[in-house]
VEXVO-459908 format. One line per 3 residues: number of its first residue (from 1); their letters; for each residue x, y, z of C-alpha. Coordinates in Angstrom, 1 decimal. Example, Ala and Ser with C-alpha at 12.3 -4.5 7.8 and 13.67 -1.06 7.14 Angstrom:
2
1 = AS = 12.3:-4.5:7.8  13.7:-1.1:7.1 .
! end
This chain:
499
1 = MSG = 13.4:44.0:-12.2  13.8:43.3:-8.5  16.8:41.0:-9.0 .
4 = KSL = 14.9:38.3:-7.2  13.6:35.2:-8.9  10.1:33.9:-8.1 .
7 = IIV = 9.4:30.3:-7.1  5.8:29.0:-6.9  5.1:25.9:-4.9 .
10 = ESP = 1.7:24.2:-4.1  1.9:23.9:-0.3  2.6:26.9:1.9 .
13 = SKI = 4.3:24.7:4.4  7.2:24.3:1.9  7.9:28.0:1.8 .
16 = KSI = 10.0:28.3:4.9  12.3:25.2:4.1  12.9:26.2:0.5 .
19 = SKI = 13.5:29.9:1.4  16.1:28.9:4.0  18.0:26.7:1.5 .
22 = LGD = 17.9:29.1:-1.4  18.5:32.4:0.4  17.4:36.0:-0.2 .
25 = NFD = 17.7:35.9:-4.0  14.4:34.0:-4.2  10.9:34.9:-3.3 .
28 = VIS = 8.9:31.7:-2.6  5.1:31.8:-2.8  2.3:29.2:-2.7 .
31 = CVG = -0.7:28.7:-5.0  -2.2:26.2:-2.5  -3.1:23.6:-5.1 .
34 = HFK = -5.3:24.1:-8.1  -6.5:27.7:-8.8  -8.3:27.0:-12.0 .
37 = DLP = -10.9:24.3:-12.8  -14.2:23.4:-14.6  -17.1:25.5:-13.2 .
40 = EKE = -19.2:23.7:-10.6  -22.7:24.4:-12.0  -22.3:23.4:-15.7 .
43 = LAV = -20.9:20.5:-17.6  -18.2:22.7:-19.2  -17.1:19.9:-21.6 .
46 = DVE = -18.1:20.2:-25.2  -18.4:16.6:-26.4  -19.3:17.8:-29.9 .
49 = NDF = -16.2:19.9:-30.2  -13.2:17.6:-29.5  -14.0:17.7:-25.7 .
52 = ATK = -13.1:21.4:-25.4  -13.2:22.5:-21.8  -14.1:25.8:-20.1 .
55 = LVV = -11.9:26.6:-17.1  -12.5:29.3:-14.5  -10.4:30.8:-11.7 .
58 = HAD = -11.7:29.8:-8.2  -13.3:32.8:-6.6  -11.0:32.6:-3.6 .
61 = KKD = -7.9:32.5:-5.8  -8.4:35.8:-7.7  -6.4:37.8:-5.3 .
64 = FIK = -3.5:35.3:-5.6  -3.6:35.6:-9.5  -3.5:39.4:-9.2 .
67 = SLK = -0.5:39.2:-6.8  1.3:36.6:-8.9  1.1:38.8:-12.0 .
70 = QKA = 2.5:41.8:-10.1  5.4:39.8:-8.7  6.2:38.1:-12.0 .
73 = KSA = 6.6:41.5:-13.7  9.5:42.4:-11.5  11.0:38.9:-11.1 .
76 = EKV = 14.2:38.0:-12.9  12.9:34.5:-13.5  9.7:32.5:-12.5 .
79 = YLA = 10.3:28.9:-11.4  7.2:26.6:-11.4  8.0:24.2:-8.6 .
82 = TDP = 4.6:22.5:-8.2  4.5:18.8:-7.3  6.1:16.3:-9.7 .
85 = DRE = 2.9:14.5:-10.9  0.0:15.0:-13.3  -1.9:17.4:-11.1 .
88 = GEA = 1.3:19.4:-10.3  2.1:19.6:-14.1  -1.4:20.9:-14.9 .
91 = IAF = -1.1:23.5:-12.1  2.4:24.6:-13.5  0.8:24.8:-17.0 .
94 = HLS = -2.0:27.0:-15.7  0.5:29.2:-13.8  2.6:29.7:-17.0 .
97 = QEV = -0.5:31.0:-18.8  -0.9:33.7:-16.1  2.7:35.0:-16.5 .
100 = PNA = 3.2:35.0:-20.3  5.8:37.8:-20.4  8.1:36.3:-17.7 .
103 = SVE = 11.1:34.0:-18.1  9.5:30.8:-17.0  11.1:27.5:-16.1 .
106 = RVQ = 9.8:24.3:-14.6  11.6:22.7:-11.7  10.7:19.7:-9.6 .
109 = FTE = 11.7:18.8:-6.0  11.3:15.1:-5.3  12.5:15.8:-1.7 .
112 = ITR = 12.6:18.9:0.4  16.3:18.7:1.4  19.3:20.8:0.5 .
115 = SGI = 20.5:18.3:-2.1  17.0:17.7:-3.4  16.3:21.5:-3.9 .
118 = EEG = 19.7:22.2:-5.4  19.4:19.2:-7.7  16.0:20.5:-8.9 .
121 = MQH = 17.2:24.1:-9.5  20.3:22.9:-11.4  18.1:20.9:-13.8 .
124 = PRG = 15.2:23.0:-14.9  13.1:21.6:-17.8  10.2:22.5:-20.0 .
127 = LDY = 6.6:21.7:-19.2  5.6:18.0:-19.8  2.6:18.5:-22.1 .
130 = DLV = 1.9:14.7:-22.1  1.3:14.9:-18.3  -0.8:18.1:-18.8 .
133 = EAQ = -3.0:16.4:-21.3  -3.2:13.3:-19.1  -4.5:15.4:-16.2 .
136 = KAR = -7.0:17.1:-18.6  -8.3:13.8:-19.8  -8.7:12.5:-16.3 .
139 = RII = -10.6:15.6:-15.3  -12.9:15.3:-18.4  -13.7:11.7:-17.6 .
142 = DRL = -14.4:12.7:-14.0  -16.9:15.4:-15.2  -18.6:13.2:-17.9 .
145 = VGY = -18.9:10.2:-15.6  -19.9:12.1:-12.4  -21.6:15.3:-13.3 .
148 = KIS = -25.1:14.0:-13.9  -24.8:11.3:-11.2  -23.8:14.0:-8.8 .
151 = ELL = -26.9:16.0:-9.6  -29.0:12.8:-9.0  -27.2:12.2:-5.6 .
154 = RRS = -27.9:15.8:-4.5  -31.6:15.5:-5.4  -32.3:12.0:-4.1 .
157 = IQT = -29.9:11.5:-1.2  -28.6:14.8:0.0  -32.0:16.1:1.0 .
160 = TLS = -32.6:13.0:3.3  -29.2:13.4:5.1  -29.7:16.5:7.2 .
163 = NLK = -26.4:16.0:9.1  -24.3:15.9:5.9  -22.4:19.2:5.6 .
166 = KSL = -20.6:18.6:2.4  -22.1:18.3:-1.1  -22.2:14.8:-2.5 .
169 = SAG = -20.4:14.2:-5.8  -19.5:11.3:-8.1  -16.6:10.9:-10.5 .
172 = RVQ = -14.2:8.6:-12.3  -12.9:7.0:-9.0  -15.9:7.3:-6.7 .
175 = SAT = -18.5:5.9:-9.2  -16.4:2.9:-10.1  -15.6:2.3:-6.5 .
178 = IKI = -19.3:2.4:-5.4  -19.9:-0.3:-8.1  -17.2:-2.5:-6.5 .
181 = LVD = -18.9:-2.1:-3.1  -22.4:-2.8:-4.4  -21.1:-5.9:-6.3 .
184 = RER = -19.5:-7.2:-3.1  -22.7:-6.7:-1.1  -24.7:-8.6:-3.7 .
187 = QRM = -22.1:-11.5:-3.4  -22.6:-11.5:0.3  -26.4:-11.7:0.0 .
190 = KFK = -26.2:-14.7:-2.3  -23.8:-16.6:-0.1  -25.0:-19.7:1.7 .
193 = DVT = -23.2:-20.7:4.9  -22.0:-24.3:5.2  -20.7:-25.9:8.4 .
196 = YFD = -18.2:-28.8:8.3  -16.1:-30.6:10.9  -12.7:-32.1:11.4 .
199 = LKA = -10.5:-33.3:14.3  -7.6:-31.7:15.9  -5.0:-33.8:17.8 .
202 = NML = -2.7:-32.5:20.5  0.3:-34.8:20.0  3.4:-35.7:22.1 .
205 = TKK = 6.7:-37.1:20.9  8.7:-39.6:23.0  10.6:-36.6:24.5 .
208 = DES = 7.2:-35.0:25.6  7.5:-32.3:23.0  4.0:-31.1:22.0 .
211 = FSA = 2.6:-30.0:18.7  -0.8:-30.1:17.0  -2.0:-32.0:13.9 .
214 = VLF = -5.3:-31.8:12.0  -7.2:-34.6:10.3  -6.2:-34.7:6.7 .
217 = SLS = -7.7:-37.8:5.1  -10.0:-40.7:6.0  -9.9:-44.0:4.1 .
220 = DMK = -7.6:-42.4:1.5  -10.2:-39.6:0.8  -9.0:-36.1:1.6 .
223 = LAS = -11.1:-34.1:4.0  -12.7:-30.8:2.9  -10.9:-27.6:3.9 .
226 = GKD = -11.7:-24.0:3.3  -10.2:-23.8:-0.2  -12.5:-26.6:-1.4 .
229 = FDP = -15.6:-24.3:-1.1  -16.6:-21.7:-3.7  -15.6:-18.3:-2.1 .
232 = ETG = -18.6:-16.6:-3.9  -21.4:-19.1:-3.1  -20.1:-21.0:-0.1 .
235 = TLK = -21.0:-24.4:-1.6  -18.6:-27.3:-2.0  -16.9:-27.0:-5.4 .
238 = NKK = -14.5:-30.0:-5.1  -16.5:-33.2:-5.3  -13.4:-35.4:-4.6 .
241 = VMM = -13.2:-34.5:-0.9  -15.2:-35.7:2.1  -17.3:-33.5:4.3 .
244 = LSE = -17.4:-34.8:7.9  -20.6:-34.4:9.9  -20.5:-33.8:13.7 .
247 = SQA = -21.8:-37.3:14.4  -19.2:-38.9:12.2  -16.5:-36.8:13.9 .
250 = QAL = -17.7:-37.9:17.3  -17.7:-41.6:16.3  -14.2:-41.2:14.9 .
253 = IQE = -12.9:-39.9:18.2  -14.2:-43.1:20.0  -12.7:-45.3:17.3 .
256 = LSS = -9.2:-43.6:17.3  -8.8:-43.2:21.1  -7.5:-46.7:21.8 .
259 = SSW = -5.3:-47.1:18.7  -1.6:-46.2:18.1  -0.2:-43.1:16.3 .
262 = TVI = 2.7:-43.5:13.8  4.7:-41.0:11.7  4.2:-42.3:8.1 .
265 = DKE = 5.9:-39.5:6.2  8.1:-36.5:6.6  8.7:-34.0:3.9 .
268 = EKP = 11.0:-31.0:4.0  10.8:-28.4:1.3  13.3:-25.5:1.2 .
271 = QTA = 11.7:-22.2:0.2  12.9:-18.7:-0.6  11.0:-15.6:0.5 .
274 = YPP = 12.0:-12.6:-1.5  11.8:-9.0:0.0  8.9:-6.8:-1.1 .
277 = PPF = 9.5:-3.8:-3.3  9.7:-0.2:-1.8  6.5:1.6:-1.2 .
280 = ITS = 4.4:3.4:-3.8  1.3:5.4:-2.8  -1.2:2.6:-2.8 .
283 = TLQ = 1.0:0.1:-1.0  1.9:2.6:1.6  -1.8:3.3:2.3 .
286 = QAA = -2.5:-0.5:2.5  0.5:-1.2:4.9  -0.4:1.8:7.1 .
289 = GRK = -4.0:0.6:7.2  -2.9:-2.9:8.3  -0.1:-2.1:10.6 .
292 = LRF = -0.9:1.3:12.0  -4.7:1.3:11.6  -4.4:4.6:9.6 .
295 = SAK = -7.1:5.7:7.2  -5.9:6.6:3.7  -6.5:10.3:4.6 .
298 = RTM = -4.4:10.1:7.8  -1.6:8.3:5.9  -1.5:10.9:3.2 .
301 = INA = -1.6:13.9:5.6  1.3:12.5:7.5  3.2:11.6:4.3 .
304 = QQL = 2.7:15.1:3.1  4.2:16.5:6.3  7.2:14.1:6.0 .
307 = YEN = 7.8:15.1:2.4  7.5:18.9:3.1  9.9:18.7:6.1 .
310 = GFI = 12.6:16.8:4.1  12.1:13.3:5.7  10.9:11.4:2.7 .
313 = TYM = 10.7:11.7:-1.1  7.5:12.7:-3.0  4.7:10.5:-1.7 .
316 = RTD = 2.4:10.4:-4.8  4.1:7.9:-7.1  3.7:4.5:-8.8 .
319 = SLQ = 7.4:4.1:-9.4  9.4:1.3:-7.8  12.8:2.8:-8.8 .
322 = LSS = 15.3:3.9:-6.2  18.1:6.3:-7.0  21.7:5.2:-6.6 .
325 = EAI = 21.9:7.6:-3.6  19.0:5.9:-1.9  20.3:2.4:-2.6 .
328 = QAA = 23.7:3.3:-1.2  22.2:4.9:2.0  20.1:1.7:2.5 .
331 = RNM = 23.1:-0.6:2.0  25.2:1.4:4.4  22.5:1.1:7.1 .
334 = IKS = 21.9:-2.6:6.5  25.6:-3.3:6.9  25.9:-1.3:10.1 .
337 = SFG = 22.5:-2.4:11.6  22.3:-6.0:10.6  25.7:-7.1:9.3 .
340 = EKY = 27.2:-7.8:5.9  25.7:-11.2:5.6  22.3:-9.6:5.1 .
343 = LPE = 23.6:-7.5:2.2  23.2:-8.9:-1.4  26.2:-8.6:-3.7 .
346 = KPN = 24.3:-6.4:-6.1  21.4:-4.0:-5.3  17.8:-5.3:-5.8 .
349 = HYK = 15.8:-3.6:-8.5  12.0:-3.8:-9.0  9.7:-3.2:-11.9 .
352 = SKV = 6.2:-1.8:-11.6  3.1:-3.9:-12.4  0.7:-0.9:-11.9 .
355 = KNA = -1.3:0.0:-15.0  -0.5:3.5:-16.3  2.2:3.9:-13.7 .
358 = QEA = 3.7:7.4:-13.2  7.4:6.5:-13.1  8.9:10.0:-13.6 .
361 = HEA = 10.3:9.9:-10.0  11.2:7.5:-7.3  9.5:5.1:-4.9 .
364 = IRP = 8.7:6.5:-1.5  11.8:6.3:0.7  13.7:8.3:3.3 .
367 = AGK = 15.1:11.5:1.8  18.8:12.5:1.7  22.1:10.7:1.6 .
370 = AIK = 21.8:9.4:5.1  18.7:7.8:6.6  17.4:9.7:9.6 .
373 = SAE = 16.1:8.1:12.7  12.4:7.9:13.7  13.2:9.7:16.9 .
376 = EVE = 14.3:12.7:14.9  11.0:12.7:13.0  9.0:12.4:16.3 .
379 = RSL = 10.7:15.4:17.8  9.9:17.4:14.7  6.4:16.1:13.6 .
382 = GKD = 5.0:13.9:16.4  4.2:10.2:16.9  1.9:9.6:13.9 .
385 = AAN = 4.5:10.9:11.4  7.3:9.0:13.2  5.3:5.7:13.0 .
388 = LYK = 4.7:6.2:9.3  8.3:7.2:8.7  9.5:4.0:10.5 .
391 = LIR = 7.3:1.9:8.2  8.8:3.6:5.1  12.3:3.3:6.6 .
394 = MRT = 11.9:-0.5:7.3  10.4:-1.2:3.9  13.3:0.7:2.2 .
397 = LAC = 15.9:-1.3:4.1  14.1:-4.6:3.6  13.8:-4.2:-0.2 .
400 = QMK = 17.6:-4.0:-0.4  18.3:-7.1:1.8  18.8:-10.7:1.1 .
403 = PAK = 15.8:-13.1:0.8  14.8:-15.3:3.7  15.5:-19.0:3.6 .
406 = ILR = 12.8:-21.2:5.0  12.5:-25.0:5.5  8.9:-26.0:5.3 .
409 = TII = 8.2:-29.3:7.1  5.1:-31.6:6.6  4.5:-34.5:8.9 .
412 = LIQ = 1.9:-37.2:8.2  0.6:-39.3:11.2  -1.6:-42.4:10.8 .
415 = NQK = -4.1:-43.9:13.2  -6.0:-46.8:11.6  -7.7:-45.3:8.4 .
418 = AVF = -7.2:-41.7:9.5  -4.2:-39.6:8.5  -3.4:-36.4:10.4 .
421 = RAV = -1.1:-33.6:9.1  1.2:-31.2:11.0  2.8:-28.3:9.1 .
424 = GKV = 5.6:-26.1:10.4  8.5:-24.2:9.1  12.0:-23.3:10.3 .
427 = IQF = 13.5:-20.0:9.2  17.1:-20.9:8.5  18.1:-17.4:7.5 .
430 = PGY = 15.8:-14.5:8.3  17.1:-12.1:5.6  14.9:-9.1:5.0 .
433 = RLA = 12.5:-10.2:7.8  14.8:-8.6:10.4  13.8:-5.2:9.1 .
436 = YVE = 10.1:-5.9:9.6  10.1:-6.3:13.4  10.9:-3.9:16.1 .
439 = SQS = 14.0:-5.8:17.3  16.0:-8.9:16.5  14.8:-10.7:19.6 .
442 = QAE = 11.2:-10.4:18.3  12.3:-11.8:15.0  13.9:-14.8:16.8 .
445 = KQI = 10.7:-15.4:18.8  8.7:-15.4:15.6  11.0:-18.1:14.2 .
448 = DDE = 10.8:-20.3:17.3  7.0:-20.2:17.3  7.0:-22.0:13.9 .
451 = VLP = 9.3:-24.9:14.7  8.0:-28.5:14.8  9.8:-31.0:17.1 .
454 = AME = 12.2:-33.4:15.5  10.5:-36.6:14.3  11.4:-39.4:12.0 .
457 = KGE = 9.4:-41.7:9.8  8.1:-44.8:11.7  8.3:-43.0:15.1 .
460 = ELS = 5.5:-43.8:17.6  3.6:-40.8:19.1  1.0:-40.4:21.7 .
463 = CEK = -2.2:-38.3:21.6  -2.8:-36.0:24.6  -6.2:-34.8:23.4 .
466 = LKI = -8.4:-35.3:20.4  -11.2:-32.8:19.8  -13.8:-31.8:17.2 .
469 = ESH = -13.4:-28.5:15.4  -16.3:-27.0:13.4  -15.8:-24.6:10.5 .
472 = TTK = -18.4:-22.4:8.8  -17.8:-20.9:5.4  -18.0:-17.2:5.4 .
475 = PPP = -19.0:-14.8:2.6  -16.5:-12.5:1.0  -15.7:-9.8:3.6 .
478 = RYS = -16.8:-6.3:3.2  -13.9:-4.1:2.0  -11.7:-2.4:4.5 .
481 = EAS = -10.2:0.9:3.3  -6.8:-0.9:2.7  -8.4:-3.8:0.8 .
484 = LIK = -10.5:-1.5:-1.3  -7.5:0.5:-2.3  -5.8:-2.7:-3.4 .
487 = EMV = -8.8:-3.7:-5.5  -8.9:-0.3:-7.1  -5.3:-0.5:-8.1 .
490 = NRG = -5.7:-4.1:-9.4  -8.5:-3.0:-11.6  -6.6:0.0:-13.0 .
493 = IGR = -9.2:2.5:-11.7  -6.5:4.8:-10.4  -4.2:5.5:-7.6 .
496 = PST = -6.3:7.1:-4.8  -4.2:9.7:-3.1  -7.6:10.9:-2.0 .
499 = Y = -11.0:9.5:-2.9 .
! end
């Protein structure tokens, strides 16, 4: 016995941080992900014998296994500290099979901070065989779905793509996702464009306050809008609306130009906008795609760095739960940054709607008892990681803030047989929205842009300009990476950490 305990993690970049926290009594090594898998050149799943699998050690990991067995012999204890998800549990199980004579315990680190490491070491557990079996089932489905398709891809496509360096493969996620893409392309091919017209009026109040209104109905018949067309075919699905032609629109301009404009109705509807939940893997990928223009791969590379350097909790999760420590840290920052009026009396809690969600750990949130600044992240990891951290930080704060209070206003304006409609909203209380912009001044500007001037029923208005607007129905868009991830999650295909 060396007197030292052995800790095995997946990523080598965690070694330095964990060693520094735990000290000289621990030897920390990395297995660098999976070291054992189904062989590449055979099916290796016996469908006639209860789906028994054949696993082999990767050729480049044989030296690691040899070294592991040697170290385990002299170690006081062996701690399996692989990632806290299905894949990590499977790796831990495979590691345990290589050190059968050692005293083995499973630990998990949901964040690479002193408190997170110490918490994990203080609460070792046994292997979760349900997770191990779940990973095994997923891998079998991958192989059964994709093995023969992959062979076809290599024969039919790989040979024609001379610049393709990597071998093509199919699987549980890739094959189903390709089907989604093909179906969408077929939808687009069947789509028929339709062009329709309406009128837009630039209006002025008596106080010369300007706003715009759009033709809503003509002779008590509602005008067609985008939602009245079938999104899959482009044809008009609502037969109770009128489609205005260009010549009709032109004639209507001449008819309305000399008549008066009167406010005939004003409706105000109070609305409540609730904060979104904290990030899970798929929603982080979607938000980073929309707001930062990050690919899923770029998002996960930066999230991995943030996790391994102690800035965020584990980034592969379907859980919407936040620990009491995280909630308290968020509430403290909300109070100091935005004021007590943005803080709800009780913490907000969220429930996952993701099918087959892995809820063994937390949502993605800043690690530790105090939320670090984005500037600190940038100094340590660079701008990309800082921008992603800022997104996680803002979402975590927003999910624990009060909802926004909005007053939606609809104004109806009549000229002869034509009724125009103006829609606006006033944000009476911004609530969580303050956490979603860079500064409070930008939040206020966003509010001001949405305000309609004050008007009352019966008020006479003037029209500064009346013009024709054309609209053409568009086929369903091709998937972006973010929208494809959302569709995969909605269909229960899986959470694509990578795909």
